[in-house]
KEPA-664759 format. One record per atom (N, C-alpha, C): residue in three letters; x negated, y negated, z negated. Coordinates in steps of 0.001 Angstrom, whole numbers, padded with zeros to 6 digits, always signed. Each point is the difference from the previous one (the first is absolute). Layout:
% KEPA-664759
AlaXYZ;...
//
This chain:
% KEPA-664759
Met-114988-090204-078360;Met+000982+000950+000680;Met+001051+000649-000151;Ile+001509-000203+001121;Ile+000724+000429+000334;Ile-000649+001861-000062;Ile-000618+000617+000674;Ile+000204+001018-000031;Ile-001247+000874-000770;Arg-001051-000391-000376;Arg-000605+000421-001801;Arg+001103+000447-001216;Asn+000988-001570-000182;Asn+000435+000780-000966;Asn+001620+000401+000321;Gly+000674+000830+001541;Gly+001015+000328+000244;Gly-000635+001881-000405;Val-001575-000430+000200;Val-000342+001324+000210;Val-000204+000218-001444;His+000086-000511-000867;His-000546-000130-001779;His+001115+000645-000376;Leu+001321-000659+000705;Leu+001217+000296-000862;Leu+000184+001689+000599;Ser+000012-000528+001393;Ser-000077+002028+000527;Ser-000582+001274-000679;Arg-000807-000109-000357;Arg-000943+001020-001008;Arg+000545-000296-001500;Arg+000570-000780+000052;Arg+000531-000314-001325;Arg+000833+000904-000018;Ile+001124+000195+000612;Ile+001215+000132+000822;Ile-000497+001982-000127;Phe-000959-000163+001122;Phe+000048+001431-000108;Phe-000913+001018-000637;Phe-000502-000642-001066;Phe-000890+000524-001036;Phe+001203+000219-001402;Leu+000717-000700-000211;Leu+001262-000112-000839;Leu+000929+001234+000890;Thr-000027-000522+000864;Thr+001332+001554+000379;Thr-000154+000773+000232;Ser-001749+000424+000998;Ser-000351+001530-000246;Ser-000219+001106-001387;Ile-000434-001218-000629;Ile-000801+001269-001455;Ile+001348+000233-000724;Leu+001085-000942-000147;Leu+000790+000394-000801;Leu+000977+000854+000900;Tyr-000015-000084+001197;Tyr+001237+001297+000590;Tyr-001333+001297-000170;Ala-000781-000503+000668;Ala-000806+001563-000076;Ala-000325+001006-001544;Ala+000254-001272-000840;Ala+000102+000917-001270;Ala+001073+000201-000515;Tyr+001134-000372+000519;Tyr+001598+000669-000084;Tyr+000031+001012+001104;Met+000037-000194+001118;Met-000311+001600+001087;Met-001078+000848-001015;Gly-001245+000530-000269;Gly-000787+000765-000450;Gly+000245+000448-000863;Thr+000794-000391-001359;Thr+000389+000478-001407;Thr+001025+000517+000616;Trp+001164-000746+001064;Trp+001832+000984+000428;Trp-001318+001260+000458;Val-000821-000382+000758;Val-000084+001488+000878;Val-000945+001258-000922;Gly-000688-000460-000660;Gly-000940+000530-001194;Gly+000648+001172-000976;Leu+001186-001007-000117;Leu+001082+000168-001210;Leu+000267+001476+001052;Ile+001047-000287+000138;Ile+000498+000500+002069;Ile-000260+001943-000489;Thr-001552-000128+000599;Thr-000955+000825+000569;Thr-000199+000389-000790;Gly-000821-000406-001388;Gly-001361+000820-000397;Gly-001133-000299+000218;Ser+000024-001036+000821;Ser-001398-000097+000578;Ser-000655-001228+000316;Leu-000929-000288-001189;Leu-000763-001700+000014;Leu-000603-000529+001370;Trp-000139+001276+000497;Trp-000984-000196+001542;Trp+000594-000798+001111;Leu+001734+000623+000214;Leu+000704+000164+000920;Leu+000947-001402-000567;Gly-000021-000469-001164;Gly+000512-000900-000432;Gly-000812-001477+000707;Thr-000860+000075-000996;Thr-001411-000925+000498;Thr-000255-000654+001781;Thr-000122+001598+000280;Thr+000808-000299+001835;Thr+000764-000542+000766;Ile+000820+000076-000330;Ile+001737-000109+000303;Ile+000382-001164-000306;Gly-000658-000648-001780;Gly+000490-001758-000369;Gly-000699-000588+000712;Ser-001301+000650+000601;Ser-000797-001347+000787;Ser-000153+000003+000862;Ala+000564+000812+000789;Ala+000844-000097+000973;Ala+001133-000679+000552;Ala+000668+000565-000763;Ala+001966-000664-000167;Ala-000706-002016-000711;Gly-001180-000046-000653;Gly+000090-001774-000349;Gly-000851-000223+000910;Leu-001143+000244+000423;Leu-000200-000796+001709;Leu+000880-000209+000780;Val+001027+000760+000283;Val+000914-000330+000976;Val+001279-000679-000452;Val+000614+000094-001334;Val+000604-001266-000036;Val-000310-001117-000581;Gly-001666+000289-000758;Gly-000195-001854-000503;Gly-000019-000382+001465;Thr-000667+000139+001353;Thr-000407-000291+001589;Thr+001526-000779-000148;Leu+000691+000978+000058;Leu+001601-000468+001142;Leu+000487-000965-001459;Ile-000033-000108-001130;Ile+001226-001216-001063;Ile-001349-000929+000049;Thr-000983+000184-000183;Thr-001204-001481+000815;Thr+000138-000617+001326;Phe+000675+000356+001254;Phe+000071-000244+001195;Phe+001162-000746-000650;Val+001265+000438-000118;Val+001580+000052-000211;Val-000165-001255-001143;Ile-000678-000424-000974;Ile+000237-001053-001234;Ile-000891-000873+000389;Gly-001372+000442+000400;Gly-001748-001255+000847;Gly+001442-000271+001081;Ala+000538+000273+000830;Ala+000787-000916+001280;Ala+001174-000877+000141;Leu+000718+000741-001725;Leu+001205-001037-000039;Leu-000451-001348-001269;His-000683+000322-000107;His-000367-000840-001177;His-001325-001105+000846;Gln-000632+000272+001158;Gln-000655-000542+000908;Gln+001352-001415+001090;Ile+000972+001001-000237;Ile+000708-000370+001109;Ile+000774-000893-000825;Ala+000564-000125-001284;Ala+001155-001008-001365;Ala-001452-000223+000024;Ser-000901-000395-000231;Ser-001287-001146-000070;Ser+000245-000742+001393;Lys-000350-000013+001518;Lys+000069-000647+000631;Lys+001055-000973+000399;Arg+001476+000430-000348;Arg+001074+000184-000062;Arg+000010-001649-000917;Leu-000972-000258-000575;Leu-000039-001291-001508;Leu-000292-001430+000447;Lys-001164+000225+001268;Lys-000493-001144+000027;Lys-000797+000440+001214;Pro+000420-000915+000724;Pro-000625-000235+001501;Pro-001959+000532-000046;Asp-000904-001117+000164;Asp-000999+000183-000847;Asp-000181+000449-001026;Tyr-000342+001799+000295;Tyr-000121+000938-001268;Tyr-001012-000144-000277;Ile-000094+000191-001381;Ile-001179-000572-000900;Ile-000521+001302-001093;Glu-000498+000630-000583;Glu-000466+000980-000134;Glu+000558-000349-001651;Asn+000185-000585-000544;Asn+000514-000305-000967;Asn+001078+000644-000694;Leu+000975+000325+001658;Leu+001543+000421-000541;Leu-000627+001163-000168;Leu-001374+001086+000071;Leu+000479+001327-000400;Leu+000048+000065-000998;Ala-000953-000634-000526;Ala+000583+000232-001726;Ala+001187+000105-000588;Val+000514+000950-001404;Val+001307-000363-000338;Val+000131-000868-001241;His-001256-000505-000655;His+000106-000831-001044;His+000042-001396+000691;Gln+000192-001030+000199;Gln+000328-001121+000502;Gln-000266-001315-001164;Val-000786-000889+000377;Val+000187-001363-001252;Val-000193-001168+001693;Gln+000650-001099-001066;Gln+000546-001166+001069;Gln-000667-001165-000965;Val-000197-000930+000463;Val-000246-000935-001163;Val+000192-001422+000760;Val+001038-000763-000414;Val+000802-001120+000417;Val-000546-001507-001073;Thr+000498-001060+000422;Thr-000152-001274-000884;Thr+001447-000704+000357;Leu+000445+000467-001023;Leu+001218-001189-000036;Leu+000128-001319-000406;Gln-000042-000625+000274;Gln+000240-001972-000132;Gln+001173-000458-000975;Glu+000712+001230-001125;Glu+000514-000539-000866;Glu-000070-000112-001091;Pro+000208-000572-001084;Pro-000307+000351-001219;Pro+000553+001024-000633;Phe-000864+000525-001343;Phe+000039+001484-000519;Phe+001696+000711-000283;Glu+000235-000417-000619;Glu+001665+000426-000215;Glu+000774+000158+001785;Asp-000055-001061+000668;Asp+000423-000030+001170;Asp-000375+001385+000191;Ala-001261+000511+000457;Ala-000986+000216+001363;Ala+000136+001496-000799;Phe+000540+000430-001324;Phe+000639+001164-000348;Phe+001179+000014+000147;Glu+000581-000890+000112;Glu+002087+000870-000145;Glu-000383-000171+001641;Thr-000931-000274+000883;Thr+000196+000087+002041;Thr-000381+001707-000133;Cys-001031+000418-001031;Cys-000582+000726+000117;Cys+001290+001524-000237;Leu+000832-000134-001260;Leu+000678+000771-000363;Leu+000985+000383+001184;Ser+000480-001673+000697;Ser+001157+000179+000968;Ser-000261+000684+001265;Ser-001831-000163+000356;Ser-000405+000583+001116;Ser+000144+001663-000266;Leu+000262+000451-001246;Leu-000341+001673+000428;Leu+001945+000330-000009;Leu+000440-000485+000563;Leu+001488+000278+000464;Leu-000011-000242+001681;Ala-000717-000126+000362;Ala-000746+000847+001284;Ala-000085+000899+000459;Leu-000767+000684-001247;Leu+000006+001809+000450;Leu+001394+000496-000293;Lys+000283+000758+000395;Lys+000992+001379-000412;Lys-000134+001055-000938;Gln+001113-000311-001081;Gln-000248+001207-000889;Gln-001543-000373-000781;Cys+000229-001713-000061;Cys-000783-000265-001458;Cys+000026+000032-000923;Arg-000235-000027-001121;Arg+000409-000362-001802;Arg-002015-000039-000097;Ile+001372-001428-001244;Ile-001595-000630-000287;Ile+000455+000967-001890;Ile-001368+000401-000232;Ile-000007+000830-001372;Ile-001000-000992-000943;Gln-000968-000781+000460;Gln-000439-001197-000841;Gln-000173-001717+000291;Glu+000702-000587-000504;Glu+000068-001511+000221;Glu-001246-000718-001157;Asp-000805-000150-000147;Asp-001194-000256-001083;Asp-000350-001825-000039;Arg+000393-001315-000008;Arg+000105-000731+000908;Arg-001314-001000-000421;Gln-000556+000370-001362;Gln-000728-000292-001253;Gln-001291+000725+000966;Leu-000650+001786+000490;Leu-000762-000031+001073;Leu-000048-000406+000784;Gly+001599-000443+000785;Gly-000195-000225+001490;Gly+000479+001734+000968;Val+000583+000723-001185;Val+000092+001189+001099;Val+000964+000394+000118;Ile+000737+000562+000936;Ile+001053+000939+000504;Ile-000687+000936+000488;Arg+000855+001187-000578;Arg+000110+001083+001056;Arg+001747+000882+000860;Ala-000589+000620+000360;Ala+001355+000590+000710;Ala-000125+001504+000741;Leu+000899+000467-000004;Leu-000055+001280+000864;Leu+000755+000291+000812;Thr-000491+000108+001127;Thr+001437+000601+001298;Thr-000053+001267+000064;Gly+001418+000393+000588;Gly+000265+001143+000128;Gly-000382+001232+001284;Thr+000236+000907-000352;Thr-000242+001250+001570;Thr+000569-000406+000505;Thr-000839+000167+001584;Thr+000032-000231+001398;Thr-000367+001456+000915;Trp+000096-000316+000754;Trp-000470+001574+000778;Trp-001329-000644+000606;Lys-000474-000888-000612;Lys-001805-000393-000114;Lys-000804+000436-000739;Ser+000961+000067-001375;Ser-000761-000330-001592;Ser+001175+000476-000778;Phe-000799+000141-001489;Phe+000844+000558-000826;Phe+000384-001139-000596;Gly-000103-001309+000267;Gly-000309-001431-000823;Gly-001304-000275-000425;Glu+000034-001765+000314;Glu-000939-000403-000632;Glu-000552-000914-000662;Lys-000795-000236-001425;Lys-000150-000528-001012;Lys-000487-001239+000518;Ile+000719-001493+000057;Ile-000324-001477+000329;Ile-000727-000654-000890;Leu-001179-000493-000214;Leu-000517-000742-001239;Leu-000124-001127+000800;Val+000980-001511-000988;Val-000422-001589+000720;Val-000948-000665-001485;Thr-000360-000563+000708;Thr-000854-001057-001380;Thr+000038-000843+000288;Val+000485-001601-000408;Val+000035-001299+000196;Val-001448-000636-001521;Ser-000203-000960+000650;Ser-001389-000387-000544;Ser-000356-001527+000791;Pro+000644-001112-001320;Pro-000364-000974+000474;Pro-000931-000221+000323;Val-000807-001139+001359;Val-001213-000216-000198;Val-000063-001577-000170;Ala+001154-000657+000279;Ala+000149-001100-000425;Ala+001389-000812-000415;Pro+000093-001547-000280;Pro+001434+000397-000406;Pro+000937-000111+000552;Asn+000286-000083+001841;Asn+001015+000417+000798;Asn-000880+001139+001104;Ser-000692+000414-000463;Ser-000012+001336+000820;Ser-001004+001670-000591;Cys+001459+000950+000133;Cys-000460+001016-000814;Cys-001117+001449+001422;Arg-000861+000551-000714;Arg-000433+001361+001301;Arg+001652+001017-000275;Val-000408+000204+000997;Val+001278+001206-000230;Val-001010+001190+000645;Thr+000553+002017-000686;Thr-000990+000975+000279;Thr+000791+000731+000449;Val+000314+000335+000532;Val+001693+001029+000215;Val-001182+001199+000770;Ser+000132+001782-000957;Ser-000241+000720+000568;Ser+001548+001236+000497;Ser-000784+001012+000205;Ser+001270+000684+000293;Ser-000824+001766+000634;Lys-000005+000717-001491;Lys-000416+001527+000313;Lys+001304+001165-000234;Pro-000581+000999+000785;Pro+001141+001547+000108;Pro+000144-000169-002033;Ala+000749+000228-000447;Ala+000765+000673-001334;Ala-000865+001006+000072;Ile+000150+001132+001005;Ile-001864+001602-000590;Ile-000610-000714+000182;Gly-001253-000020-000824;Gly-001063-000359+000609;Gly-000561+000322+000914;Ser+000245+001768+000252;Ser-001025+000633+000959;Ser+000774-000233+001552;Thr+001103-000567+000226;Thr+000442-000564+001202;Thr-001241-000388+000651;Ile-000603+000529+001402;Ile-001058-000326+000696;Ile+000969-000581+001574;Val+000905-000043-000117;Val+000861-000747+001823;Val+000734-000179-000811;Asp+000796-001348+000375;Asp+001289-000792-000681;Asp+000667-000246+001991;Tyr-000936+000068+000901;Tyr+001539-000599+001133;Tyr-000373-001387+000074;Gly-000611-000430-000593;Gly-000157-001817-000633;Gly+001284-000810-000566;Lys+000371+001424-000534;Lys+000878-000466-000927;Lys-000186-000846-001515;Asn-001486+000363-000615;Asn-000315-002169-000470;Asn-000254-000719+000743;Val-001057-000026+001596;Val+000230-001403+000488;Val+001550-000356-000142;Glu+000437+000743+001044;Glu+001316-000953-000039;Glu+000946-000375-001890;Asn-000429+000536-000832;Asn+000402-000601-001015;Asn-000998-001284-000129;Ile-000909-000161-000290;Ile-000602-001070+000669;Ile+000437-000841+000278;Arg+000449-000066+001670;Arg+000363-000975+000728;Arg+000773-001029-000573;Ser+001154+001401-000422;Ser+001331-000458-000273;Ser-000294-000895-001315;Ile-000196+000597-000984;Ile-000414-001259-001111;Ile-000661-000848+000629;Val-000512-000292+000372;Val-001108-001172+000715;Val+001037-001140+000739;Asp+000697+000562+001265;Asp+000508-000462+000688;Asp+001220-000696-000635;Ala+000843+000552-001290;Ala+000837-000215-000903;Ala-000786-001234-001044;Leu-000611-000039-000541;Leu-001199-001015-000052;Leu+000264-000975+000647;Ser-000361-000003+001037;Ser-000381-001187+001153;Ser+001493-000985+000493;Cys+000486+001355-000138;Cys+002062-000967+000649;Cys+000575-000744-001565;Thr-000158+000733-001616;Thr+000784-000169-000663;Thr-000963-001610-000163;Val-000610-000065+000221;Val-001248-001494-001090;Val-000075-001146+001458;Thr+000600-001034+000046;Thr+000461-001056+000616;Thr-001116-000648+000503;Gly-001227+000176+000904;Gly-000840-001040+000446;Gly-000828+001421-000826;Ala-000241+000532-000367;Ala-001737+000730-000758;Ala-000989+000273+000766;Lys-000663-000647-000744;Lys-001178+000593+001274;Lys-000986+001348-000869;Ile+000210+000681+001054;Ile-000125+001082-000442;Ile-001253+000908+000665;Gly-001184+000284-000387;Gly-001214+000389+000191;Gly-000231+001233+000005;Ala-000157+001182+001519;Ala+000022+001110-000718;Ala-001356+001092-000031;Thr-000758+000486-000341;Thr-000929+001045-000067;Thr+000895+001481-000277;Leu-000774+000642+001106;Leu+000744+001429-000170;Leu-001492+000773-000662;Arg+000081+000706-000972;Arg-001424+000854+000124;Arg+001238+002181-000294;His-000312+000810-000069;His-000221+001484-000187;His-000329+000487-001265;Val+000604+000860-000779;Val-000837+000629-000744;Val-000252+001412+000050;Cys-000685+000771+000257;Cys+000288+001414+000136;Cys+000054+000925-000620;
//
């Protein structure tokens, strides 16, 4: 359910921002005034106010950005770690090359590992207003002589990220769209799932 997941996300944003700000403000006021009690009181109040404001602003921006990604809005769009599995009707070598070229669909993307023996491609994207970059992992596994299973994963470069404004969903969709455009007549069966 979207509401439950949205509330869970809002709670995480609120607790993270309010606790950090309360600790910062409480320490600062306590050092200036020399009163631990005053620092704790003002820090707690400021943490509640700032945490609430940031939760509403960031939460609303994330919900709006995620809703624009797909008309039939689903809960998976709230997760920052996105995974999609597709099947390409190609031999392994061709499928691996197709996956490499599909990464060109992402802006500021650079490949950092290309291992044909393991069927693994790792890439990093650059910083945007939505994130500090993402880690992309593409694995290619042959399932038949002319068929391969491709797993595409996109997650924030910074592990503590809790909001990505749908950037990882965009990455997955760009790669899968590029795969479907690159392979003429490829049969693509997609299964979307997310990892919290």
